[in-house]
Every structure is written in C-alpha cells, then in structure tokens.
C-alpha positions as CSV (number, residue, x, y, z in Angstrom):
1,M,60.8,4.1,35.9
2,S,60.2,2.8,32.4
3,R,59.0,-0.5,33.7
4,F,56.7,1.4,36.1
5,F,55.1,3.2,33.1
6,G,55.0,-0.1,31.2
7,F,53.1,-1.7,33.9
8,V,50.6,1.1,34.2
9,F,50.0,1.1,30.5
10,A,49.4,-2.7,30.6
11,A,47.0,-2.3,33.4
12,C,45.2,0.3,31.5
13,L,44.8,-2.0,28.5
14,V,43.5,-4.7,30.7
15,A,41.0,-2.3,32.3
16,I,39.8,-1.2,28.9
17,W,39.6,-4.7,27.5
18,T,37.5,-5.8,30.6
19,S,35.1,-3.0,30.4
20,T,34.4,-3.5,26.7
21,A,34.0,-7.3,27.4
22,V,31.0,-6.8,29.5
23,P,27.9,-7.2,27.2
24,A,25.8,-4.2,26.9
25,A,21.9,-4.2,27.4
26,N,20.0,-5.2,24.3
27,P,19.0,-1.9,22.6
28,D,15.5,-3.1,22.2
29,W,15.1,-3.6,26.0
30,P,13.5,-0.7,27.9
31,K,16.2,1.5,29.5
32,S,14.8,0.9,33.2
33,L,12.2,-1.4,34.9
34,T,10.2,-0.7,38.0
35,S,9.5,-3.6,40.2
36,G,6.6,-3.5,42.9
37,T,7.6,-4.9,46.3
38,A,5.7,-4.2,49.4
39,S,5.9,-2.0,52.6
40,P,9.2,-1.8,54.7
41,G,9.3,-4.5,57.5
42,G,8.1,-7.3,55.2
43,V,9.9,-10.0,53.3
44,F,8.6,-8.7,49.8
45,Y,10.5,-5.5,50.6
46,V,13.7,-7.2,51.4
47,Y,13.4,-9.7,48.6
48,G,12.6,-7.0,46.2
49,E,15.5,-4.8,47.1
50,A,17.9,-7.7,46.6
51,L,16.3,-8.7,43.3
52,A,16.5,-5.3,41.9
53,K,20.4,-5.2,42.6
54,I,20.9,-8.5,41.0
55,L,18.9,-7.6,37.9
56,T,20.4,-4.2,37.5
57,E,23.9,-5.9,37.5
58,S,23.0,-8.9,35.3
59,L,20.8,-7.2,32.7
60,K,22.8,-4.0,32.6
61,I,19.6,-1.9,32.8
62,E,18.2,0.0,36.0
63,V,15.8,-2.0,37.9
64,N,14.1,0.1,40.6
65,P,12.4,-1.4,43.5
66,L,9.0,0.3,44.5
67,P,7.7,0.2,47.9
68,T,4.0,-0.6,47.6
69,Q,1.1,-1.9,49.9
70,G,1.7,-5.5,48.6
71,S,0.1,-8.0,46.2
72,E,-3.0,-6.3,45.1
73,H,-1.3,-3.0,44.6
74,N,1.4,-4.7,42.6
75,V,-1.2,-6.3,40.3
76,K,-2.8,-3.0,39.5
77,L,0.6,-1.3,38.9
78,V,1.6,-4.0,36.4
79,E,-1.7,-3.8,34.6
80,S,-1.5,0.0,34.2
81,G,2.1,-0.1,33.2
82,D,3.4,1.9,36.1
83,A,5.5,-1.1,37.2
84,Q,6.9,-3.8,34.8
85,L,7.6,-6.3,37.5
86,G,6.1,-7.2,40.8
87,L,5.7,-9.7,43.6
88,L,2.3,-11.4,44.6
89,T,0.7,-14.3,46.4
90,M,-1.0,-16.6,44.0
91,G,-4.1,-16.3,45.8
92,T,-4.2,-12.6,45.0
93,G,-3.2,-13.5,41.4
94,L,-6.1,-15.8,41.0
95,Q,-8.5,-13.2,42.3
96,G,-7.1,-10.6,39.8
97,W,-7.0,-12.9,36.9
98,N,-10.7,-13.8,37.3
99,G,-11.8,-10.5,38.7
100,T,-13.4,-12.2,41.8
101,G,-11.7,-10.4,44.7
102,D,-13.7,-7.5,46.3
103,W,-10.6,-5.4,45.4
104,T,-10.9,-6.0,41.7
105,R,-14.6,-4.7,41.5
106,G,-15.1,-7.2,38.7
107,Q,-12.1,-6.1,36.6
108,R,-10.0,-9.0,35.2
109,Y,-6.2,-8.2,35.4
110,R,-4.8,-9.9,32.4
111,K,-1.6,-8.2,31.7
112,M,0.5,-10.2,34.2
113,R,2.5,-13.2,33.3
114,A,4.3,-15.5,35.8
115,L,8.2,-15.3,35.7
116,F,9.5,-17.4,38.6
117,P,8.5,-18.7,42.0
118,T,9.7,-16.9,45.1
119,Y,8.7,-18.7,48.3
120,D,5.8,-20.0,50.4
121,N,3.9,-17.1,52.1
122,V,2.4,-18.3,55.4
123,F,-0.2,-16.9,57.8
124,I,1.0,-16.6,61.4
125,F,-1.1,-15.5,64.3
126,V,1.0,-13.8,67.0
127,A,0.6,-11.9,70.2
128,L,2.8,-10.8,73.1
129,R,3.2,-13.5,75.6
130,R,2.2,-11.2,78.4
131,S,-1.3,-10.8,76.6
132,G,-2.4,-14.2,77.8
133,I,-3.9,-15.0,74.4
134,T,-3.4,-18.7,73.5
135,T,-6.0,-19.4,71.0
136,V,-7.3,-17.7,67.8
137,A,-10.7,-17.7,69.2
138,Q,-9.5,-15.2,71.9
139,F,-9.0,-12.7,68.9
140,N,-12.7,-12.1,69.1
141,D,-13.5,-8.3,69.8
142,R,-9.8,-7.7,70.1
143,N,-7.7,-5.1,68.3
144,V,-5.8,-7.1,65.6
145,A,-3.5,-5.6,62.9
146,T,-2.6,-7.2,59.7
147,G,-0.4,-4.9,57.6
148,P,-1.2,-2.7,54.5
149,R,-4.8,-2.9,53.2
150,A,-3.7,-3.4,49.6
151,G,-1.6,-6.6,50.5
152,A,-3.1,-10.0,50.1
153,Q,-3.6,-10.2,53.9
154,G,-6.0,-7.1,53.5
155,S,-8.6,-9.4,51.9
156,Y,-7.6,-12.8,53.3
157,V,-7.4,-12.1,56.9
158,P,-11.0,-10.9,57.4
159,A,-12.3,-13.7,55.3
160,I,-10.2,-16.3,57.3
161,L,-11.4,-14.9,60.7
162,A,-15.0,-14.8,59.5
163,T,-14.8,-18.4,58.2
164,I,-13.9,-19.7,61.7
165,G,-16.4,-17.3,63.6
166,V,-13.9,-14.8,64.9
167,S,-15.0,-11.2,64.9
168,A,-11.9,-9.0,65.5
169,K,-11.4,-5.3,65.2
170,I,-9.0,-5.3,62.2
171,A,-6.7,-2.3,61.5
172,N,-4.2,-1.8,58.7
173,G,-0.7,-0.2,58.4
174,S,2.9,-0.6,57.5
175,W,4.4,-3.7,58.8
176,D,7.1,-1.6,60.7
177,S,4.4,0.6,62.3
178,V,1.8,-2.2,63.4
179,A,4.8,-4.0,65.0
180,A,5.7,-0.9,66.9
181,D,2.1,-0.5,67.9
182,L,1.8,-4.1,69.0
183,L,4.6,-3.4,71.5
184,D,3.0,-0.2,72.7
185,G,-0.2,-2.0,73.5
186,R,-2.4,-0.5,70.7
187,Y,-3.0,-3.9,69.1
188,D,-3.6,-7.1,70.9
189,A,-2.3,-9.4,68.0
190,L,-0.9,-9.5,64.5
191,V,-2.0,-11.7,61.6
192,V,0.9,-11.9,59.2
193,L,1.0,-13.4,55.7
194,A,4.6,-13.6,54.8
195,G,7.7,-15.6,54.1
196,A,9.7,-16.8,57.1
197,P,11.4,-15.2,58.9
198,F,9.5,-12.0,58.7
199,P,11.7,-9.0,59.7
200,A,8.9,-7.1,61.5
201,V,8.1,-10.2,63.7
202,K,11.8,-10.6,64.4
203,K,12.0,-7.0,65.5
204,V,9.3,-7.6,68.0
205,E,10.5,-10.8,69.6
206,A,13.9,-9.2,69.9
207,K,12.2,-7.0,72.5
208,E,9.6,-9.1,74.0
209,P,8.7,-12.8,73.8
210,L,5.9,-13.8,71.4
211,V,3.2,-16.6,71.4
212,F,2.6,-18.2,68.1
213,V,-1.2,-18.9,68.2
214,S,-2.1,-22.0,66.4
215,L,-5.2,-22.8,64.3
216,T,-6.9,-26.0,65.2
217,P,-7.1,-28.9,62.8
218,E,-10.8,-28.1,62.4
219,Q,-10.2,-24.5,61.7
220,I,-7.6,-25.3,59.0
221,E,-10.2,-27.7,57.4
222,A,-12.8,-25.1,57.4
223,I,-10.5,-22.4,56.0
224,R,-9.2,-24.6,53.1
225,K,-12.8,-25.6,52.3
226,A,-13.8,-22.1,52.0
227,M,-10.5,-20.9,50.2
228,P,-9.1,-24.0,48.4
229,E,-6.2,-22.0,47.0
230,L,-4.8,-22.1,50.4
231,T,-2.3,-25.0,51.3
232,I,-1.0,-26.4,54.5
233,S,2.4,-24.7,55.4
234,Q,4.7,-25.1,58.4
235,I,7.4,-23.1,60.1
236,G,10.2,-24.8,61.8
237,P,11.2,-24.0,65.4
238,E,14.6,-22.7,64.4
239,V,13.1,-19.8,62.5
240,Y,11.8,-17.7,65.5
241,T,13.2,-17.8,69.1
242,S,9.6,-17.7,70.4
243,L,8.9,-21.1,68.6
244,A,9.5,-24.3,70.6
245,M,8.0,-26.6,68.0
246,T,6.9,-26.8,64.4
247,Y,4.1,-24.3,63.6
248,T,1.4,-25.7,61.4
249,T,-0.8,-23.1,59.5
250,V,-2.1,-22.1,56.0
251,G,-0.3,-20.4,53.3
252,L,-0.1,-19.2,49.7
253,Y,2.8,-19.5,47.3
254,T,4.4,-16.3,45.9
255,F,5.5,-15.5,42.4
256,A,7.3,-12.8,40.6
257,I,5.4,-11.4,37.6
258,G,6.0,-9.3,34.6
259,R,3.9,-7.4,32.1
260,D,3.0,-9.4,28.9
261,D,4.6,-6.9,26.7
262,L,8.2,-7.4,28.2
263,P,10.6,-8.5,25.3
264,D,10.9,-12.3,25.3
265,D,14.7,-12.3,25.5
266,L,14.5,-9.9,28.4
267,A,12.2,-12.1,30.3
268,Y,14.4,-15.1,29.6
269,H,17.6,-13.5,30.7
270,L,15.8,-12.2,33.8
271,V,14.6,-15.6,35.0
272,K,18.1,-17.0,34.1
273,A,19.8,-14.3,36.2
274,V,17.6,-14.9,39.3
275,F,18.2,-18.6,39.4
276,E,22.1,-18.1,38.7
277,N,22.2,-15.6,41.6
278,Q,19.8,-17.4,44.0
279,P,22.5,-17.6,46.8
280,R,22.7,-13.9,46.8
281,L,18.9,-13.8,47.5
282,V,19.2,-16.1,50.2
283,K,21.7,-14.0,52.0
284,A,19.1,-11.2,51.9
285,T,16.4,-13.3,53.2
286,S,16.3,-17.2,53.8
287,A,12.8,-17.4,52.4
288,A,14.7,-17.3,49.0
289,S,15.9,-20.8,49.5
290,E,12.7,-21.8,47.8
291,T,13.4,-19.8,44.8
292,V,14.3,-22.7,42.6
293,P,13.0,-23.8,39.1
294,Q,11.3,-26.9,40.3
295,N,8.9,-24.6,42.3
296,A,7.5,-23.3,39.0
297,V,5.0,-26.1,39.3
298,K,3.3,-24.3,42.2
299,D,1.8,-22.0,39.6
300,T,-1.4,-23.8,38.3
301,F,-3.4,-21.1,36.5
302,L,-1.4,-18.0,35.6
303,P,0.2,-18.1,32.1
304,F,3.9,-17.9,32.1
305,H,5.8,-15.1,30.1
306,P,7.1,-16.8,26.8
307,G,10.6,-15.9,27.7
308,A,10.3,-17.7,31.1
309,V,8.9,-20.8,29.3
310,R,11.8,-20.8,27.1
311,Y,14.1,-20.9,30.0
312,Y,12.3,-23.6,32.0
313,R,12.1,-25.9,28.8
314,E,15.8,-25.4,28.2
315,I,16.6,-26.8,31.8
316,G,14.0,-29.7,31.5
317,I,11.2,-28.1,33.6
318,K,7.8,-29.0,32.0
319,I,5.3,-26.0,31.7
320,P,1.7,-27.2,30.9
321,D,0.5,-26.1,27.5
322,A,-2.5,-24.4,29.2
323,L,0.0,-22.1,30.9
324,V,1.9,-21.2,27.7
325,P,0.4,-18.1,26.0
326,T,-0.6,-18.3,22.4
327,N,0.0,-14.6,21.7
C-alpha cells in the first residue's frame, strides 16, 4: 500500500512540474484575439477554425474564429478593431489598401499587415452535368450564384463576366445555401473563388456529377489584362471526382493579416506557430499544403507586420525593404 501511495505522490509531482513548465502567455499580449474567416462551406471557414485551435494552444491565449462574409468583410473588421486577425485574397487586399474597389467607397484600409501566406485561391466555373452547360458563354442570362457578397468573389465575379461579355443573373448567399440551391435547380451554375478542394463543391458532386467549365485562352488573356493581379492557376484531376484532366483558370493568392498594433513578439510567435504546425492545417484542408514560408514572396504590395519580418529574416526569407513598415 505504501508503494501505491508513493507512486501516486510521484505522479502528482510530475503533473505539477509539467503544468508549471508550460510557458504562460506574455502579460503584455491581449487576453484574446478574434480572427475573421468566411461563411460555412468554404475553405476560409475550415482553415480559420483549424488555425484558431493551433494558435490558442501555441500562444496560450484564446483565439476565436469569426464566421464572416469573406475577404472584404475581414478587411473592414481588422480596420475597425472588431477583429485582430483575418484571411483575405490579395486582390481584395490591394483594393482595400488603395481604396479602389467599389466596396471601399474610396476609403483606404491601412491598418492591416501581412502575416503569412495561406494558399492559392482559384476561380472555378461549375454546373450540374445534366444542365448541358459546357462553356462560360452559356452562363449568359442564366441564374449564377457566387457566394457571400462581401467576399472577394462578390466584386470579382461580376467584373470577370463583364470583361468576357457574359451577362448573368448573379445571386449571393452562404456557400452551403447556394450549393443546396444549385442541386434544387434554383441556380444554373456556380462561380467559386476558393482553395481546392472546396467543401461546398465536394458536397454537390457527392450527390450529382458536375462539369467544370473552362475559360478559353482568349478569355483568360482578356481577364488578366483587365485585372493584372490575377494569376494563371491550375487544379489537378485528383482534386475533384468530376475532373478528368487538369483545370486551368485564374486565381488570387490568399494571406492571413493582422492589425498593425499587434505586439511585435506576438506576431512573431504567431507566424512561427503556424509554420511549425503546418501539418495540422493540412489535415484540416489540403489547400494548406501551400502554407509555407517560401510563399511569402506572393505578397508584392502589403507591408508585413514587423514581428513577421523578424521571423522570415531569421529563417533566411528575404522581405523587400518596401514591405517592411518604418513605424
């Protein structure tokens, strides 16, 4: 019996030592952070949920993922201070920084700072196979859904279709709802801007075959001439069961941003925690396979947070002087 109590006593000592050995959060850090994601059914939502869990555990402060309408909404939340972190497409970031997008109404959003790259966000044009739609030109006069209005797709999709001379009847809604409405026949097609695989699209093709409608080379050229921030992107045939070959389209890289007033050491440890736990993000969504330090170069205009700059420089990633804040 005495040996038993001796074992219990020793175990208690180990437990106490282990708990006190875990570093506490810096007392100068905020007690919690709010991180803007997107609507359920999208990759931002899944990625943001996994990210929040990782950061809560690593930083020892509560990081709360906030469902939002997407990139534009996240920029506004970070600017106002209602969120300290957020996810965005760099096209939206460029519009916000310069105050050029219609959604900005001329306001320049300058509180955001780049933290780390997330993944390539690609435009896909999909319809049910039974619809008979095979070209984007056939979207003309059709009911087309494109997700939440305040996401990047809310401004880009109408502009893209207008550039290639397609006049669709565009509707907005949460990704889960528009996917269900596509199956019910309320919409003829979806235009999605997201990482791959996209949960809402996977749910649809689990019930019915889809056709991934390709842009023509001429359409891609016209779109990129009108919107040079867009890049050529591809999705491999292994990503969706409805894809028989590589799908070529246009896309926008996505980043995580933080407010400029985040403590430098908090931003440093946040970025470090993300890359050290990247395999956990990949388990949540394979899109996170592109969340690597080397992709920091995908940011060509948005200043990095000084804490993030410190991390990249420590591991040998060069951040251009023009993207290093001076204050």
